[in-house]
C-alpha positions in Angstrom: 56.7 5.6 76.3 60.5 6.2 76.0 63.0 4.0 74.2 65.8 4.0 76.8 68.1 2.1 74.5 68.4 5.3 72.5 69.2 7.6 75.3 71.8 6.0 77.6 75.2 7.7 77.8 74.7 10.3 75.0 75.8 13.5 76.7 78.9 15.2 75.5 80.4 15.6 78.9 78.4 13.6 81.4 76.6 10.2 81.3 72.8 10.3 81.4 71.7 9.3 84.9 70.1 5.8 84.8 67.0 4.8 86.7 66.3 1.5 88.3 64.0 -0.9 86.6 61.1 0.5 88.5 61.3 3.7 86.4 61.7 7.4 87.4 60.3 7.4 91.0 59.5 11.2 91.3 57.6 11.2 88.0 55.5 8.2 89.1 54.9 9.6 92.5 53.6 12.9 91.1 51.3 11.1 88.7 50.0 8.8 91.5 49.5 11.8 93.8 47.5 13.7 91.2 45.4 10.7 90.4 44.7 9.9 94.0 43.8 13.5 94.8 41.4 13.5 91.9 39.8 10.2 92.9 39.0 11.3 96.4 37.8 14.7 95.4 34.2 15.7 94.6 35.3 16.0 91.0 35.5 12.3 90.4 31.9 11.7 91.2 32.7 8.6 93.3 31.7 10.1 96.6 28.2 8.8 97.5 27.6 11.5 100.1 26.8 14.0 97.2 23.3 12.6 96.6 22.0 15.5 94.4 23.5 17.5 91.6 23.2 20.7 93.6 25.1 19.1 96.5 27.8 17.9 94.1 28.2 21.3 92.5 28.5 23.0 95.9 31.1 20.5 97.0 33.1 21.1 93.9 33.0 24.8 94.2 34.1 24.7 97.8 36.9 22.3 96.9 38.2 24.6 94.2 38.1 27.6 96.6 39.9 25.7 99.3 42.8 24.2 97.3 42.9 26.4 94.1 44.5 29.8 93.4 42.2 32.8 93.5 44.2 35.6 92.1 42.4 38.4 94.0 43.1 36.6 97.3 46.7 35.6 96.7 48.2 39.0 97.6 46.4 39.3 101.0 49.4 37.9 102.8 47.8 35.0 104.4 49.7 31.7 104.7 46.8 29.7 103.3 46.6 31.9 100.2 50.4 31.7 99.6 50.2 27.9 99.8 47.5 27.5 97.1 49.9 27.8 94.1 51.4 24.6 95.5 48.3 22.7 96.4 46.7 23.7 93.1 49.3 21.7 91.2 47.6 18.5 92.4 44.0 19.5 91.7 42.4 19.0 88.3 39.1 20.1 87.0 38.0 17.1 85.0 39.1 13.6 83.9 40.2 15.1 80.6 42.3 17.7 82.3 43.9 15.1 84.6 44.6 12.6 81.9 46.0 15.1 79.4 48.4 16.5 82.0 49.5 13.1 83.3 50.2 11.8 79.7 52.6 14.6 79.1 54.2 14.3 82.5 54.7 10.5 81.9 56.2 11.0 78.4 58.5 13.9 79.0 59.1 13.7 82.8 61.0 10.5 82.9 64.0 11.6 80.8 64.1 15.0 82.4 64.1 13.4 85.8 67.0 11.1 84.7 69.0 14.1 83.6 68.4 16.3 86.6 68.3 13.6 89.3 65.4 12.9 91.7 65.8 15.7 94.2 66.6 18.5 91.7 63.7 17.4 89.5 61.3 17.5 92.5 62.3 21.1 93.4 62.3 22.1 89.7 58.8 20.8 89.1 57.3 22.3 92.2 59.2 25.6 92.0 58.4 26.2 88.3 54.8 25.2 88.8 54.4 27.5 91.7 55.9 30.5 89.9 53.9 29.8 86.7 50.6 30.0 88.8 51.8 33.1 90.6 52.7 34.8 87.3 49.1 34.1 86.0 47.7 35.4 89.3 49.8 38.6 89.0 48.5 39.2 85.4 44.9 38.7 86.6 45.2 40.2 90.0 41.5 41.2 90.3 40.1 37.9 89.1 38.0 35.7 91.3 38.2 32.8 89.0 39.9 29.8 90.6 43.0 28.4 89.0 43.9 24.7 89.3 46.1 22.1 87.6 49.7 21.0 87.0 49.9 22.6 83.5 52.4 25.2 84.5 54.7 22.6 86.1 54.4 20.2 83.2 55.0 23.0 80.8 58.3 23.7 82.6 59.2 20.0 82.1 58.5 20.4 78.4 60.7 23.5 78.2 63.6 21.8 80.0 63.1 18.7 77.8 63.4 20.8 74.6 66.7 22.2 75.8 68.2 19.0 77.1 67.0 16.6 74.4 66.8 18.8 71.2 67.1 15.9 68.8 64.7 13.4 70.4 61.8 12.3 68.2 58.1 12.2 69.1 55.4 10.0 67.7 52.0 11.7 67.7 48.5 10.4 66.8 46.4 12.9 64.9 42.6 12.3 65.0 42.0 14.3 61.9 44.3 11.9 60.0 42.5 8.8 61.3 45.0 8.5 64.2 47.9 7.9 61.8 51.1 7.9 63.9 53.6 10.4 62.6 57.1 11.0 63.9 58.6 14.5 64.3 61.6 15.9 66.1 60.6 16.8 69.6 61.6 20.4 69.2 59.1 20.9 66.4 56.3 19.4 68.5 57.1 21.4 71.6 57.7 24.7 69.8 54.5 24.3 67.9 52.8 23.6 71.3 54.4 26.8 72.7 53.3 28.9 69.8 49.7 27.7 70.2 49.8 28.6 73.9 51.1 32.1 73.1 48.5 32.7 70.5 45.8 31.5 72.9 47.0 34.0 75.5 46.4 36.9 73.1 43.2 35.4 71.6 41.4 34.6 74.9 39.3 37.8 74.7 38.2 40.0 77.4 35.5 37.8 78.9 37.8 36.7 81.8 41.0 34.9 82.1 39.5 31.5 81.1 42.0 28.7 80.6 45.4 29.6 82.1 47.4 29.6 78.9 49.6 32.3 80.4 50.7 29.8 83.1 51.6 27.4 80.3 53.7 29.9 78.5 55.5 31.1 81.7 56.1 27.5 82.8 57.6 26.6 79.5 59.9 29.6 79.4 61.0 29.0 83.0 61.8 25.3 82.3 63.8 26.2 79.2 65.7 29.0 80.9 66.5 26.9 83.9 67.9 24.1 81.8 69.9 26.6 79.8 71.4 28.3 82.9 71.9 25.1 84.9 73.4 22.8 82.3 74.8 24.9 79.5 75.6 23.8 76.0 77.9 20.9 77.0 75.2 18.9 78.8 72.7 18.5 76.0 72.0 15.2 74.4 73.3 15.2 70.8 72.1 11.8 69.6 68.4 11.4 68.7 66.2 9.6 71.3 62.8 8.2 70.6 59.7 9.3 72.5 56.1 8.6 71.9 53.2 10.7 73.0 49.4 10.9 72.6 47.5 13.8 71.1 46.4 15.5 74.4 48.1 18.6 75.8 48.5 19.9 79.4 
């Protein structure tokens, strides 16, 4: 959730774009699209046609192969393979994967969309997400492991948010502290998240690419650099804004 009373008109040179009472439409459409795709996919478990566990597993494997990124196939030049970094942004591997990503998109996407505007935010989200998945595929060019999820795009949103709203504050719930809500500056939370992703890249081991932490790191860097190049120092929010988030991460 975002306290909009703490954010309006606090840019040094331009007013923050306002959103109608319905909220940031692109962010909501992206969340709805990801949720809908998951619900109608074999991953949700709601399709009665998969009567056995084997049938369900086969359907899920075929679903990932059709819509996900397979690094070893991405460079074959086919139009279908080149589209998979886009379609993969709307495919998630589990309920936890989906809900974690959508939570972060909901919390950090709204204010980023307000600042960029609807059209620019749409191209920013899809473009950075696409490039983050391509970067991961390039680093694991011989891998046959399917890559899905909006994590790279959402990481870009986090990077842009860090640059545009450096003094906003985030309220997090920590399970190991009995879900005690603690407030931190957003830049501390996001940089801590970035460091964890970077360490995970180097600590993933040689047993395969595993979780696409590299896509997270690349997406975050792309988002931050885009905001820095596009808006410059004069367009950053200087007055603290309040943001709340859960504990999950994309």
